[in-house]
N, C-alpha and C positions, 0 to 999 in steps of 0.2 A: 246621137242621143235618138231613140225611136220616135219622139215628137218631131224632131227635124226631117227626118224622112217621110214620114206620113203625111206631114201638112203641107199643102201646095204653098211654093214660094212665094211670097209678095214680093214686089218690085220695089227697091230703096229708090223711090221717087219722093217728091216734096208732100206726097200725102197721098190720100185716097181710101177705099174701103176695103177690108178682106173679108171673105166669106167663107166660112170652113166648110169643108166637103161634107155630103150627106152622110157618111158612116163615121163623122167625127162629131156628134153633138156636144154640147156643152150641158153636164149635167150638176144640177143646183143641189145646194145643201139641203132645200126643201124637199128634195126628191123628184121634182121637176127637171123637164129637159127642155133646153132651146136649141131649135133646129129649123131654119137654120139659123147660124148665128153670124150676124156681122158686125166689124170693128171698123170704127171709122177712126184714122189717125193722119199725124202729120210726122215728117221727118225733117231733120235738118243736118248738113254736113255727108260725109261719105263713109261708108262703112269702108275698112281699111282690109288688106289681101287676107289677113288672119282672123278677121271679124271679132278683134278684141278691144275695140275702141266704141262699142256700143253703151248708150247710158238710155235707161227707160225714165220716163218723168211721169209721175202719177198725179192726178189733178186733185183739187180738192172739190166740195160739195158743188158748187155752182162753177166750176172752170169747164174747162173742155180742152179738145186738143191744140188749140190754137195758142201755143204757149209763147211762142214769139212771132207770130204772123197776124196780119190784121184780121180781125174777127169780120167773117162775111154778112153778119146781121147787122151788128153795131157800126161797124166800119172802126173800132177803136183797136189800138195796138193791142198785141199779146198780152197775156195776164202776168208774165213773168219776165218781161224784157229788161229788167233790173240785173238779170242772172243769165239769161239764155241769150247769146248774140257775140258778135266780133269783139275779141279783146275781154269778154266777161268771163266768168267762172266756168260756164257751160260754152265753150266757143265751139261753133260748128266747124271751124278749120282743124278742129283737134279732135272730135269726138263725133261720132253718128247718133244723133238723139232722136229718139221715138218717144211721141207722146200720143196716147189713144184716147179717145172718149170712153168712159166706162160704160159698161153694160148698164140698162136702165137709164142711161142719158137720153138727151134728145138734140144731139149734134150728129147723128149718123150711125151711132151705134144701136145694136138692138134694144128697144125700151117698150115702154108703156103706149106709144105713138105709132110704132112699127106695127106692118098688117101683120094679124094672126094668120098664119098657114090654114088654119083649120077654116076660116071664115073669109079670109079677106078683107077684111076690117080691122081698123086700129084695135089693138089689144084691151087698151082701157084697164081694168081692173081683172081684168083676164090674164094679164100679165103675172108670170109667178114671182114670189117674193125672193129677193136677193140678198147676198152677204158681201162683205168685204172679201172673202175666201172666193166666192164667184167670180167677183171681179178680176182678182189675180188669177185666178185658174184661166180665164177668157184672155187675159194678158199674155200668159206663158205660153198659150197657143198662137198668138200673134206674133210674139218675139221667134218661137220656134219656125213660124213661116218665113223668117229672113235667114234661116240656117245659122242663127247665132245659139252656140251652145253655152256660153257664159256672157254674162252682162258686165261690163267694166264696172257699172253701176246702176243702181235704182235709187229714185232720188224723189221724194215726196214731201207736201207740205199740206198739213191740217190732215183733212180725210185722205190726202195722197200719202202721209206719213205712215197712218195706219195701214195703208195697203203694202208700203215698204216693208213694215214689219211681218205682215201675212208673208209676204215674198220669203222672207228670212226664215219663217218656221217652215213654209211649205215648200220651198225650192232653192234651199241653201246652196246645193251644188252648182246653182247657175249664177251664183253670184260671186263677183269679185271684192265689191264694196257696196255698202248700202249708207245714204244720208235720210236722216228723219228730222224735219223741221216743224217744231210745234204741232206735237200729236200727243196722243196717249194711247196707252194699250189697251184701253176700254172706254166707252163711253159713260161718263158720269151721269147721275140721277138730275143734277143740274141740267145739262146738255140734253136729257131726252125729254126733261121738262118744258124747254124752249122749242124742242122740236114738236113736241104735241100742241103747243099754242099754235105753231103755224100751219101744222095738218088741219086743226081744227078750223082756223080760217080759213082754208082752202074748200073744205068739206061744206063750211056753213055759206057759202056762196052760192045763190041759187043757180048761176050758171055751170056749177060743177055738175050738176045732172048725173050724181052718182058715178062720175068718172068717164061718162060716154058723151062728154061735151064735143068732141069732135065731130061725131056722128051727127049732133044737133046743130052744128055750126056756130057754137058760142064759144066763149072762154073763161075760166073764173079769174078773170084779171083783177078784180078786187081782193079777192081773198089771197091770190099769190102774191100781191103786192104787200099785204099786210103781214103775211108770212115772211117775206125779205126784210122787211123794216125790224121786226121783231129780232131776227136773224142777225141783221146788220149792228144792234146795239152791242151785241156779244164781241164783235170785232174790234172793237174800239174800248180805250181805255177812260176812266172818269178824267184823268189828267187830258187826254188828246179833245174829249167832248169839251171840256171847259175851256182848252185852248184854241179850238176852231170856232166854238159858238159861244160859250157862257150862257148868259141871259139875254143876249143880243135880239132886238126886235127884227122881224123880217121888213117892217115899215115903220113910218112915224106914227106913233099911237098904239092904242090896242085896237082891236076889231070889235071887243065886246061880244064875240061870238066865236065860234068854232072854225074859222080859218086859220091858216099856219100864222100865228101871230109871233112865234119863235123861229128863228133861224135854223135853229136844230130840229125843229118840226117839218120846215121846208126841205131840209136836206134829206131826210128819211123818206118823205113822201116822194121826192126826186128818185131816191133810191129804188124804192118799189114801183114807181111808174114805168122807170128804166127797165127793169129786171124781166118785167112780163113780157117784153119783146124779143127777149132770146132763150127764155127758159118754159119748159112745159110743167103745168102743175103737177099732174100724174107722175113724172120724173122726179118732181120735189117730194111727194109722197116717199116714193120707192127707197128712193137714196137716203132720205132723212132716216127711214125704218133702218136699212142696212147698218147704219152708223149706230145707230140705238142698240142694234143687236150685238155690235163688236165688243168681244172680249176674250182677247187672244189667251189669257191664262184658263179660261173654263175650259177651252178643249184640248188642255195639257194638265189634267189633275188638278185645275185650281192653281198650280205653281208657274209664274210667269216665266221663269229661268228654263223650265222644262222646254219650252216653246222654242228655245235657241241653243239646244243641245247638239243639234248637227251644223250649228252657223259657225263653229269655231276657227274656221278658214276665213270668215267673212270679217273684213274691215269695217266699223261700224262709225258713223259720225252721227250725233246726236245735239240739235240746238234748240234753244228755249229763249223765249223773249221774258223780261223780268215783269212788264207790265201786262201780260196775257193772261186774263182769267177765264179764257174759253178752254185752253189748254195750259193750264200753269205749271212752271217749272217743277213744281213736285213732282207732277206726272211724269216729266223727262227723267227727272231723278229716277224714278222708280223703274222705267226701262233701262237705263245705265247700270243699275244695281242687279237687275236681273241678267243682262247681259254680261256683267262681270261674274255672277255666280254661274253662269254657265261656262265659263272658262272663254268668252269671246274677247276680242279686241275692240275696245270702244274709246272715242273721245268726246269729250262733252264740253259743251259751253252755254253758259247763260248770257244773251245779249242785253245789256243794260239799254232800255228803250222806255220812253212814255207813249209809244205808237199803237200800244195792245196787240192782238193778233195780227193786226193789217199791216204790221211791221214786216212781215213775210212778203209784200208787193210792193214796198215803199224804199226809197233810197234810205240804204242802211250800210254804213260802210264796215262795221265789225260783222255782220253777215256777209257782206262781201269777200272780207278777208280771212273769215272762218272758212269758206268753201274753198277759195283759192288754196289754202294750206293743206286742207285736208285731200283736196283732188290731185295737187301736184304731188305730194306724197304717194299716195295711192297709185299714181299714173307712174311713178319712177319704180316701183314696187311690180307695178304690171309690165315694165319695160314700155312704156309709152313716153316717157319722157324725152 
């Protein structure tokens, strides 16, 4: 393929940063151009001789490239160590796994904190608006840099699942299979509303400074923490919250004030405080906006099935969780109906759990077995068995 020849090759190491050539800028849906483009990534496993075992993992809103590696900022294990690792569904002994940080992110890929080549200072709000399609376009350039013409699979959870759908719509010829976990084909009004609350919390923080906080040596930590607290509620189900915390108090007796009297309050405050150590406030603004703009059918005549008409040779697996109200099972069913209408091969399973959206990252035997079954079947068809 032309992209493979024109893009300088990345070295299959355990990670690094890939930089696009000067004559290959990333053209965005907004009409803006990112040049140079940098993509931070991690790899796991070894690319086989015919480059047929490559798997691209697309991360969620607050994820990054450290899918199965210790995070360099927090020191915590990777975000999907229940799925990626020795003996797990995505085993590096079998697959060559690539996980990039999305553009707009804050772990090495070009984003609002990156230097603006025209000023040498952090972009801040001068960074152009991005979309899910822009993220995927950048990923396609990175994948091509490895000389990989066809991915064995592209796998994504939540926002990552939206990227998988965009891959299937834009680059179906580069995919053998695709796995969408707990995602939707467009962002709902409810989800846009939650994101707006988070963005307003960040922008109301006096230390946001109109997005120029880095230049002034401050950070809008309080606003970003509140944004994370509001979002984190959507990741849990009512049953999970009740089981974890109920109305249990944090200490004996009430404070008769506004301290964290309830355990659930303390939990949310901890989630907010720990988040600000590893995430950039402007990245949060830009990525949530990209999610809000996502509506795959809109760019295909308003008919979702039209997005998949060229993807009939791709094998799809769509998974949802019964207690997920962020991306409910009904939205996954809409994806499957559209795939079927387009003549695509799609398997679907709703996994019964009370863990909500967070079931993605927790020990969930039925998720494990669904992924193993689909990957084993696809690998056999691909000749990787």
